[in-house]
VOZAFI-346173 format. One record per residue (C-alpha): residue in one letter; x, y, z. Coordinates in steps of 0.1 Angstrom, whole numbers, padded with zeros to 4 digits, always signed. Example, Ala and Ser with C-alpha at 12.3 -4.5 7.8 and 13.67 -1.06 7.14 Angstrom:
<rs>
A+0123-0045+0078
S+0137-0011+0071
</rs>
This chain:
<rs>
M-0494-0771+1025
N-0500-0773+1063
D-0527-0748+1073
K-0514-0748+1109
H-0487-0723+1099
F-0510-0698+1081
S-0519-0665+1096
A-0555-0651+1093
E-0543-0629+1064
E-0528-0659+1046
L-0559-0680+1051
I-0582-0653+1037
A-0557-0648+1009
R-0567-0683+0997
D-0600-0668+0987
V-0587-0637+0969
G-0551-0646+0959
G-0520-0644+0980
R-0498-0625+0956
L-0497-0587+0959
P-0472-0573+0934
H-0462-0537+0929
G-0460-0512+0901
L-0472-0520+0866
T-0480-0557+0873
A-0503-0546+0902
Q-0521-0522+0879
A-0525-0548+0852
I-0541-0573+0877
A-0564-0546+0890
A-0573-0536+0854
L-0581-0572+0845
A-0602-0577+0876
L-0620-0544+0869
L-0626-0554+0833
W-0640-0588+0844
S-0665-0571+0867
L-0676-0546+0840
F-0680-0575+0815
Q-0703-0594+0840
L-0724-0563+0847
W-0727-0558+0809
I-0740-0593+0801
A-0763-0592+0831
S-0779-0559+0821
P-0806-0553+0795
L-0781-0530+0776
P-0768-0555+0751
F-0803-0561+0738
V-0812-0524+0739
F-0782-0514+0717
G-0778-0547+0699
V-0741-0548+0707
G-0722-0574+0728
V-0749-0600+0729
F-0733-0634+0737
N-0748-0669+0740
D-0742-0691+0770
T-0712-0709+0757
E-0695-0676+0747
T-0701-0660+0781
R-0688-0691+0799
A-0656-0691+0778
I-0649-0655+0785
H-0657-0660+0822
L-0633-0689+0826
A-0606-0671+0805
F-0606-0642+0830
A-0606-0666+0860
L-0577-0686+0847
L-0555-0657+0838
L-0561-0640+0871
A-0555-0673+0890
Y-0520-0676+0876
L-0513-0640+0882
V-0525-0638+0919
Y-0520-0673+0932
P-0483-0684+0937
A-0473-0719+0926
F-0457-0728+0959
R-0455-0713+0994
R-0419-0702+0987
S-0428-0685+0954
P-0424-0647+0953
R-0454-0627+0965
D-0442-0592+0953
R-0439-0600+0916
V-0453-0624+0889
P-0426-0647+0875
L-0425-0649+0837
G-0434-0686+0838
D-0467-0678+0856
L-0475-0650+0832
G-0469-0674+0802
L-0490-0702+0818
G-0518-0677+0826
L-0519-0664+0790
L-0519-0699+0776
A-0547-0710+0799
C-0566-0679+0790
A-0562-0687+0753
T-0575-0723+0757
A-0607-0711+0774
A-0612-0682+0750
Y-0608-0707+0721
L-0645-0716+0725
F-0655-0680+0721
I-0631-0673+0692
A-0639-0705+0673
Y-0676-0708+0683
E-0690-0706+0648
Q-0667-0733+0634
L-0672-0756+0664
A-0710-0753+0661
Q-0708-0763+0624
R-0689-0796+0631
P-0702-0810+0664
G-0681-0840+0675
S-0656-0837+0647
L-0624-0825+0663
T-0595-0809+0644
S-0559-0811+0655
L-0562-0776+0669
D-0593-0786+0689
L-0575-0816+0704
V-0544-0796+0713
T-0564-0769+0729
A-0583-0794+0751
C-0551-0813+0760
L-0535-0780+0771
G-0566-0765+0787
I-0575-0794+0811
P-0541-0797+0828
L-0538-0759+0830
L-0572-0758+0847
L-0562-0785+0872
E-0530-0766+0880
A-0550-0734+0886
A-0573-0753+0909
R-0543-0766+0928
R-0530-0731+0933
A-0563-0715+0942
L-0580-0743+0962
G-0554-0767+0973
P-0546-0801+0958
A-0577-0820+0968
L-0601-0809+0940
A-0574-0812+0913
V-0565-0847+0924
I-0601-0859+0925
A-0607-0844+0890
L-0575-0861+0877
V-0586-0895+0892
F-0619-0892+0873
L-0601-0883+0840
I-0578-0914+0845
Y-0609-0935+0852
S-0625-0923+0820
V-0596-0935+0799
A-0586-0966+0818
G-0621-0981+0820
P-0613-1015+0803
W-0585-1022+0829
M-0606-1014+0859
P-0616-1043+0882
G-0651-1059+0881
L-0678-1035+0891
L-0658-1004+0881
A-0650-1016+0846
H-0664-0998+0815
R-0656-0998+0778
G-0633-0968+0781
V-0632-0934+0764
S-0608-0924+0736
L-0586-0893+0739
N-0606-0876+0712
A-0639-0883+0729
L-0626-0872+0762
A-0613-0839+0749
N-0645-0833+0730
H-0668-0841+0760
Q-0647-0823+0787
W-0636-0791+0768
I-0653-0786+0735
T-0689-0793+0745
T-0710-0780+0774
E-0711-0814+0792
G-0678-0810+0811
V-0658-0779+0821
F-0682-0755+0803
G-0713-0772+0818
I-0741-0761+0841
A-0718-0753+0871
L-0697-0728+0852
G-0729-0714+0836
V-0744-0707+0870
S-0711-0691+0881
T-0712-0669+0851
S-0749-0660+0852
F-0757-0658+0889
V-0729-0662+0913
F-0705-0635+0901
L-0733-0608+0904
F-0741-0618+0940
V-0704-0619+0950
L-0699-0585+0934
F-0730-0572+0952
G-0715-0584+0985
A-0681-0568+0977
L-0697-0534+0968
L-0720-0535+0999
E-0689-0542+1021
R-0670-0514+1004
A-0698-0490+1010
G-0695-0496+1047
A-0724-0520+1053
G-0703-0546+1070
H-0690-0522+1097
Y-0726-0508+1101
F-0740-0543+1107
I-0713-0551+1134
Q-0719-0518+1152
L-0757-0523+1150
A-0754-0559+1164
F-0733-0547+1193
S-0756-0518+1202
L-0786-0542+1202
L-0772-0571+1221
G-0740-0560+1239
H-0758-0551+1271
Y-0771-0587+1276
R-0753-0615+1295
G-0727-0628+1270
G-0736-0598+1248
P-0705-0597+1227
A-0709-0633+1217
K-0746-0628+1209
A-0736-0597+1189
A-0710-0618+1170
V-0738-0643+1160
V-0761-0615+1147
A-0733-0595+1130
S-0719-0626+1113
G-0754-0635+1102
M-0760-0601+1087
T-0725-0601+1071
G-0732-0636+1058
L-0761-0621+1038
I-0735-0603+1017
S-0705-0627+1018
G-0704-0661+1003
S-0671-0671+1021
S-0670-0686+1055
I-0633-0677+1059
A-0637-0641+1048
N-0667-0637+1071
T-0648-0652+1101
V-0618-0629+1097
T-0636-0597+1089
T-0662-0599+1117
G-0640-0619+1140
T-0614-0591+1141
F-0640-0571+1161
T-0660-0598+1178
I-0634-0623+1190
P-0614-0598+1212
M-0647-0585+1226
M-0657-0620+1235
K-0624-0627+1251
R-0626-0595+1272
S-0661-0605+1284
G-0648-0639+1297
F-0649-0664+1268
S-0618-0685+1263
A-0599-0680+1231
E-0612-0713+1217
K-0648-0706+1226
A-0647-0671+1213
G-0632-0684+1180
A-0658-0713+1179
V-0688-0689+1183
E-0675-0668+1154
V-0669-0698+1132
A-0703-0713+1139
A-0720-0680+1131
S-0699-0672+1100
V-0703-0706+1084
N-0741-0704+1087
G-0741-0672+1067
Q-0740-0694+1035
I-0774-0709+1044
M-0792-0676+1052
P-0815-0662+1025
P-0819-0640+1006
V-0782-0641+0995
M-0770-0676+1001
G-0737-0692+0991
A-0727-0699+0955
A-0740-0735+0958
A-0775-0723+0963
F-0776-0709+0928
L-0765-0742+0914
M-0797-0757+0930
V-0817-0735+0907
E-0804-0756+0877
Y-0800-0790+0894
V-0834-0791+0912
G-0853-0771+0885
L-0869-0746+0910
P-0869-0708+0908
Y-0845-0691+0933
V-0874-0677+0952
E-0886-0713+0959
I-0851-0722+0971
I-0852-0692+0995
K-0886-0703+1008
H-0875-0738+1015
A-0842-0728+1031
F-0855-0699+1053
L-0869-0719+1082
P-0839-0742+1089
A-0815-0712+1086
A-0835-0690+1110
I-0839-0718+1135
S-0802-0725+1133
Y-0793-0689+1141
I-0818-0686+1169
A-0804-0719+1185
L-0769-0705+1182
L-0779-0674+1202
Y-0794-0697+1228
I-0762-0718+1229
V-0742-0686+1235
H-0766-0677+1263
L-0761-0711+1280
E-0723-0707+1278
A-0726-0672+1294
L-0747-0687+1322
K-0722-0715+1327
L-0693-0690+1329
G-0713-0665+1350
L-0706-0637+1326
Q-0718-0601+1332
P-0730-0576+1305
L-0707-0550+1291
P-0707-0516+1308
G-0733-0493+1294
R-0771-0491+1296
A-0789-0516+1318
P-0811-0542+1302
K-0848-0532+1298
P-0875-0550+1318
W-0892-0580+1301
L-0924-0562+1293
R-0906-0532+1277
R-0884-0555+1256
L-0914-0575+1243
T-0933-0542+1236
G-0903-0529+1217
L-0900-0561+1197
A-0936-0561+1189
F-0935-0525+1178
G-0904-0531+1157
A-0920-0561+1140
A-0952-0541+1134
L-0933-0512+1119
I-0913-0535+1096
S-0945-0553+1085
G-0962-0520+1079
L-0934-0506+1059
S-0932-0539+1039
L-0969-0538+1031
A-0967-0501+1022
V-0939-0507+0998
Y-0955-0538+0983
Y-0990-0523+0978
G-0977-0488+0972
L-0954-0499+0943
G-0980-0524+0932
W-1005-0494+0928
L-0978-0472+0912
K-0969-0496+0884
P-1002-0498+0867
A-1009-0461+0874
L-0976-0449+0858
G-0977-0474+0830
E-0947-0471+0807
Y-0933-0444+0831
A-0932-0469+0860
L-0894-0474+0859
P-0884-0437+0860
G-0912-0430+0885
I-0901-0457+0909
S-0865-0446+0904
L-0873-0410+0914
L-0892-0423+0945
L-0862-0445+0954
A-0839-0415+0950
A-0861-0394+0973
V-0861-0421+0999
Y-0823-0424+0996
L-0818-0386+1001
A-0842-0386+1031
L-0822-0415+1047
L-0789-0397+1041
K-0804-0366+1057
V-0813-0387+1087
A-0778-0402+1088
A-0762-0367+1085
S-0780-0356+1117
H-0762-0383+1137
P-0725-0387+1145
P-0706-0410+1121
L-0699-0446+1132
A-0668-0453+1153
A-0636-0463+1134
E-0632-0499+1122
D-0612-0509+1152
A-0621-0535+1179
N-0606-0513+1206
A-0632-0486+1197
L-0660-0508+1210
Q-0650-0505+1247
T-0685-0492+1256
L-0717-0499+1238
P-0729-0475+1211
E-0764-0461+1213
T-0788-0483+1192
R-0809-0455+1178
A-0779-0435+1166
V-0763-0465+1150
L-0795-0476+1133
L-0803-0442+1118
S-0767-0436+1106
G-0768-0464+1080
L-0804-0471+1070
H-0795-0463+1034
F-0774-0495+1033
L-0806-0515+1034
L-0819-0500+1001
P-0798-0522+0978
V-0810-0553+0998
V-0846-0540+0994
V-0841-0536+0956
L-0826-0571+0954
V-0854-0588+0974
W-0881-0568+0955
C-0867-0579+0921
L-0864-0615+0933
M-0896-0620+0951
I-0921-0595+0937
E-0909-0588+0901
R-0898-0624+0898
L-0867-0614+0878
S-0839-0639+0873
P-0813-0640+0902
G-0787-0625+0879
L-0808-0595+0868
S-0820-0590+0904
A-0784-0588+0916
F-0776-0564+0887
W-0803-0539+0898
G-0792-0543+0934
S-0756-0536+0923
M-0767-0506+0903
M-0783-0491+0935
L-0750-0498+0952
V-0730-0480+0924
V-0752-0449+0930
I-0746-0451+0968
L-0708-0456+0964
L-0705-0426+0941
T-0728-0402+0959
Q-0729-0410+0997
R-0696-0394+1005
P-0702-0360+0988
L-0739-0359+0998
L-0731-0366+1035
S-0703-0340+1035
W-0727-0315+1019
L-0755-0322+1044
R-0730-0319+1073
G-0714-0288+1058
D-0679-0300+1067
G-0663-0296+1033
G-0656-0334+1029
K-0635-0336+1061
T-0655-0364+1076
H-0668-0385+1047
G-0646-0374+1017
R-0655-0362+0983
F-0669-0375+0950
V-0634-0387+0939
D-0632-0409+0971
G-0665-0425+0960
C-0651-0433+0926
I-0621-0449+0943
D-0645-0469+0965
L-0664-0481+0934
R-0633-0491+0916
E-0619-0510+0946
G-0653-0527+0951
L-0654-0539+0915
I-0618-0552+0918
A-0625-0569+0951
G-0656-0586+0937
A-0636-0601+0908
R-0608-0613+0931
N-0633-0629+0953
M-0647-0648+0923
I-0614-0663+0910
G-0616-0693+0933
I-0653-0699+0927
G-0649-0697+0889
I-0620-0722+0890
A-0639-0745+0914
T-0670-0747+0893
A-0650-0753+0861
T-0629-0781+0878
A-0660-0797+0893
G-0674-0798+0858
V-0646-0822+0849
I-0660-0846+0875
V-0696-0841+0864
G-0685-0847+0828
A-0667-0879+0837
V-0698-0892+0856
S-0720-0886+0826
Q-0696-0900+0800
T-0687-0932+0819
G-0718-0940+0839
V-0697-0942+0870
G-0725-0925+0889
L-0746-0957+0887
V-0717-0978+0899
L-0711-0955+0929
A-0748-0955+0936
D-0748-0993+0937
L-0718-0993+0959
V-0732-0968+0984
E-0765-0987+0983
L-0747-1019+0990
L-0728-1003+1020
S-0760-0989+1034
M-0778-1023+1030
G-0808-1005+1016
N-0813-0985+1049
L-0821-0949+1041
L-0809-0935+1075
L-0775-0953+1071
M-0774-0940+1035
L-0779-0904+1048
L-0751-0910+1074
L-0727-0922+1047
T-0736-0892+1025
A-0730-0868+1054
V-0696-0884+1062
F-0687-0884+1025
S-0695-0847+1023
L-0674-0839+1054
I-0645-0859+1040
L-0646-0843+1006
G-0651-0809+1022
M-0618-0811+1040
G-0602-0803+1007
L-0629-0788+0986
P-0647-0754+0988
T-0684-0757+0995
T-0694-0751+0959
A-0673-0779+0945
N-0682-0802+0973
Y-0719-0796+0966
I-0715-0803+0929
V-0696-0835+0934
V-0718-0850+0961
S-0751-0839+0947
S-0742-0853+0912
L-0732-0887+0927
L-0755-0893+0956
A-0786-0870+0954
P-0804-0893+0929
V-0795-0924+0949
I-0811-0910+0981
V-0843-0902+0962
T-0844-0937+0947
L-0836-0954+0979
G-0863-0934+0997
Q-0888-0945+0971
Q-0877-0981+0976
N-0882-0976+1014
G-0917-0961+1010
L-0905-0926+1018
I-0910-0898+0992
V-0880-0875+0996
P-0883-0842+0977
L-0852-0835+0956
I-0848-0800+0972
A-0846-0817+1006
V-0817-0840+0994
H-0798-0811+0978
L-0802-0790+1010
F-0789-0820+1030
V-0758-0821+1008
F-0754-0783+1010
Y-0755-0782+1048
F-0729-0809+1052
G-0707-0793+1026
I-0707-0761+1047
M-0700-0781+1079
A-0667-0791+1063
D-0654-0756+1069
V-0658-0762+1106
T-0647-0798+1110
P-0611-0805+1121
P-0585-0813+1110
V-0589-0792+1079
G-0617-0767+1089
L-0602-0736+1073
A-0627-0713+1090
S-0617-0727+1124
F-0580-0721+1116
A-0588-0685+1105
A-0607-0679+1138
A-0578-0694+1158
A-0553-0671+1140
V-0573-0641+1153
S-0581-0655+1188
K-0545-0669+1194
G-0561-0702+1205
S-0556-0738+1195
P-0570-0744+1159
I-0579-0780+1166
K-0597-0772+1198
T-0614-0743+1182
G-0627-0766+1155
L-0639-0792+1179
V-0658-0767+1200
A-0672-0751+1168
F-0683-0785+1156
F-0700-0791+1189
Y-0718-0758+1186
S-0728-0767+1150
L-0745-0800+1160
R-0778-0781+1156
T-0769-0775+1119
A-0759-0811+1115
A-0792-0824+1130
L-0815-0802+1109
P-0808-0820+1075
F-0818-0854+1089
L-0849-0839+1104
F-0862-0821+1072
I-0855-0853+1051
F-0881-0871+1073
N-0903-0841+1080
T-0906-0819+1050
D-0929-0795+1068
L-0896-0778+1080
L-0889-0768+1044
L-0924-0754+1041
I-0933-0779+1014
D-0971-0781+1009
V-0980-0762+1042
S-1004-0733+1046
P-0992-0700+1059
A-1008-0705+1093
H-0993-0740+1096
G-0960-0726+1085
V-0960-0701+1114
L-0969-0730+1138
I-0941-0751+1125
F-0917-0723+1129
I-0926-0717+1165
V-0926-0754+1175
A-0894-0762+1155
T-0876-0733+1171
L-0886-0745+1205
A-0875-0780+1196
M-0841-0768+1185
L-0836-0748+1217
I-0844-0779+1237
F-0820-0799+1215
A-0793-0772+1222
A-0800-0775+1260
G-0797-0813+1257
T-0764-0813+1238
Q-0749-0785+1259
G-0758-0802+1291
F-0775-0771+1306
L-0810-0759+1309
R-0817-0739+1341
M-0786-0755+1356
K-0763-0783+1347
N-0783-0813+1334
R-0781-0848+1349
W-0775-0875+1323
Y-0811-0886+1322
E-0823-0850+1318
S-0801-0845+1287
L-0816-0877+1272
L-0851-0866+1280
L-0845-0832+1264
L-0832-0849+1232
L-0862-0872+1232
V-0885-0841+1236
A-0867-0823+1207
F-0871-0853+1184
S-0908-0857+1193
L-0914-0820+1185
F-0896-0823+1152
R-0911-0856+1142
P-0945-0861+1158
G-0955-0884+1130
F-0930-0910+1141
W-0949-0917+1173
M-0983-0913+1158
D-0975-0939+1131
L-0966-0964+1158
L-1000-0958+1175
H-1021-0957+1143
D-1012-0967+1107
P-1017-0936+1085
Y-1027-0958+1055
R-1050-0987+1049
E-1042-1013+1023
V-1064-1015+0991
A-1062-1042+0965
P-1044-1029+0933
A-1074-1039+0912
E-1095-1015+0933
L-1074-0984+0925
A-1102-0966+0907
R-1126-0971+0936
A-1100-0960+0961
L-1095-0928+0941
G-1132-0921+0942
D-1135-0927+0980
V-1108-0902+0991
E-1110-0865+0991
A-1094-0844+0963
D-1060-0829+0970
S-1051-0860+0992
S-1028-0887+0978
L-1025-0925+0975
R-0993-0945+0980
L-0985-0969+0951
R-0959-0996+0954
I-0946-1001+0918
Q-0925-1029+0902
G-0907-1020+0870
E-0873-1014+0854
D-0848-0986+0858
A-0832-0967+0829
V-0808-0996+0820
G-0834-1024+0823
N-0826-1036+0858
P-0857-1045+0879
R-0866-1021+0907
I-0894-1016+0932
F-0903-0980+0942
T-0931-0960+0959
V-0949-0930+0944
L-0974-0906+0960
L-1003-0904+0936
P-1021-0870+0939
V-1059-0873+0938
P-1073-0848+0913
E-1108-0833+0911
G-1134-0855+0895
E-1169-0870+0900
S-1158-0906+0901
G-1127-0927+0905
E-1126-0935+0868
E-1127-0898+0859
R-1099-0891+0883
L-1078-0920+0869
T-1083-0906+0834
R-1072-0871+0846
L-1040-0886+0860
G-1033-0901+0825
I-1034-0938+0836
E-1051-0968+0819
L-1050-1001+0838
L-1049-1037+0825
Q-1059-1067+0847
E-1040-1099+0840
G-1053-1125+0864
E-1042-1112+0898
R-1017-1088+0884
T-1027-1051+0879
L-1006-1035+0852
I-1003-1000+0839
D-1014-1003+0803
Q-1009-0968+0791
V-0996-0934+0805
G-1006-0902+0788
F-0977-0881+0775
G-0969-0852+0798
S-0996-0863+0823
P-0993-0862+0861
A-0986-0899+0861
A-0958-0896+0836
E-0942-0869+0857
L-0942-0893+0886
G-0922-0919+0866
L-0951-0943+0859
E-0946-0961+0826
F-0962-0988+0804
D-0961-1024+0817
Q-0952-1015+0853
Q-0970-1036+0879
I-0989-1021+0908
L-0980-1042+0938
S-1000-1024+0965
V-1022-0994+0970
S-1024-0975+1003
A-1052-0950+1010
P-1051-0925+1038
T-1071-0932+1069
E-1088-0909+1093
R-1067-0905+1124
W-1057-0880+1151
L-1035-0852+1140
K-0999-0861+1144
E-0994-0827+1162
L-1012-0841+1192
M-0979-0859+1201
W-0965-0825+1209
L-0986-0824+1241
P-0969-0854+1259
A-0935-0841+1247
L-0941-0807+1262
A-0953-0824+1294
V-0919-0842+1297
F-0901-0809+1291
A-0921-0792+1318
L-0911-0821+1341
V-0874-0815+1335
W-0879-0778+1339
L-0896-0783+1373
L-0870-0808+1385
Q-0842-0784+1377
G-0861-0756+1394
R-0865-0776+1426
R-0828-0784+1426
R-0818-0748+1419
N-0841-0734+1447
A-0832-0761+1472
P-0811-0748+1502
A-0775-0758+1501
R-0766-0787+1524
P-0744-0778+1553
A-0709-0791+1549
T-0702-0821+1571
A-0672-0823+1594
</rs>
């Protein structure tokens, strides 16, 4: 299908299903979606364990989850563009029921399947042979042909291994083994990806849908305009902030682009932006919503399983790059406004600098004070109330909710959800106070995630429960507080309708994600069954010639190409499964220790970039449909704006301080300030404008300054080697000479998992201990000297050395100990001096009197 002919409504329908039938069929689809949401809430809640009813294991919940997704996919996604949209053909109904039955088979026959692992009956084989093609067809309908075709290629490769050429050949997989691995076990379709979709993703998507239905999306848009609309290029800056806040509750780039773009794009065009630039700003802001904690895109929850870190740690590592990226986009918009000579919207005049800084400082202090009050207040209440802590905190939350509704009722309701209603700027204070209660579910979510350390699914459940209360009660309570008899806000029955529609919308939003994770499981299953991952790793390593930077470039291009036809979640699963381990291994071989989280965030970022990149950037097409501009030009401008997002992954691979890995709080604040400044300078260099239009050498100098601020260690390493070489036989002495909590670099020669020789680097942490021998023992290492060769003779089970991948009979080729040298951050000083020079040069040109025209 050619996306150039799709309207904005048709593009967003690809997320939620393009078929809208009437009558009994519509009611049946709504009932199924509602039932799916209620099922997911039930299994996420503590209630099954309280009542001892409806307790399912992981395999059973995944089977039910996919059964709902498949049936709804066939009901709401037409087979072809010419297929009817107002009714469900009997053929689609039959296929949907059959697909649902094949997925539900694992739930129905779970006991029998568990008792005969690997022994397939004829019914098992038939179910798998029907289920896999039906899943691929559902993926084609919901997501386009790309993912289905890639999964089919991997299935063919699994069976046709013996006939493959040279490097790609393998012994092949029988039909029985393929069916068992892909459908009956949890190695393929019902693997980790679908498990994360079942356990985490659905609840967060539902949370976003309920929050949007409650009115939070409109509130965020109005708040952003009231805060930023009076600045130069204000509507575009408001679009960035509104899309960022909406991105917190929406996992879809396309949905975010269309919902916020309906308001922001016309406003940007009226203020002086071209159609393409207005659409590009909205795309660049909306796409980045998936990387913004605390509610990131679906792929972020997969990282929990793939990287083995708690979601709170994922949030911590992802926060700094996401915040820097949004701040830089605001600055890019400011530069565009300066280039175009735009003026603020009519309304109040901008405040003086000092008043703005004072207001910002007061707001930050107020938020910090409230956060500390909540943290320590509830921290004191929990032990004080004991077993009554939950009802006590619930009553406190209810009191706060009622107080915020009272405040909201004392201010006029927000303007209607219409772009034309924002002709003049709303008053910030009135807008802010009219919807503060929308922040309570986010507070509950973040509290459960970060303070209570509950699982992401359970945290989203409690946040959703808070939203259920708000949806049911805010209308009648606001009407009662205003005393208008329900004329302005509606009654309790309207709240019930809101809740029902929010639950249905959440389920419809999940259909594509559920299908994507299941289909990507086919690819992951094929990789694990055939070993093709090792083959592709060798191929990519061969193409990159062992160069890590070239390897990263190839991975980025691979992600962009795959992303042209895959949603972000599926793209992330495929690329991370194939290439993430290779990047880590190649980094070790090049002497660079690359944390796994850095590699996965690298893949995640470039998977998101695919929604921007022409010729198939669906978010760009959605924005162009709203702005009436050129889709390709919109995509090109959006990609240009998004260069900051493309640069960040390369930077945090080589400088993990940006991910707040092993940095102190004070150092983290310093990194945030300097990295933000670096990204603003990078934006000025790529946009060709600082105080005025850059000369070519000024843009190059600005890019050099940005690089130096991001990677000061690059220049310091050229001036002074950070390590000194130590003979391998002197490892124990080297451990005794350096301070605890530092690390040594060991170059190791050994074998990989299949017996091939390999050379890699590990960072050996230095533990506490009185001597080098004691520290070596604490690491779990015993050495053996054979002539000039230093071998690892024994590694303690579960020891720090074993966790680093050190094994018996590996040879230590070299040992590097840290040296005392100047801080790498000193390289910031010459970089800032160069920036000051460019700033002064442009200031002189800008202030120079214009030359008189010559005759």
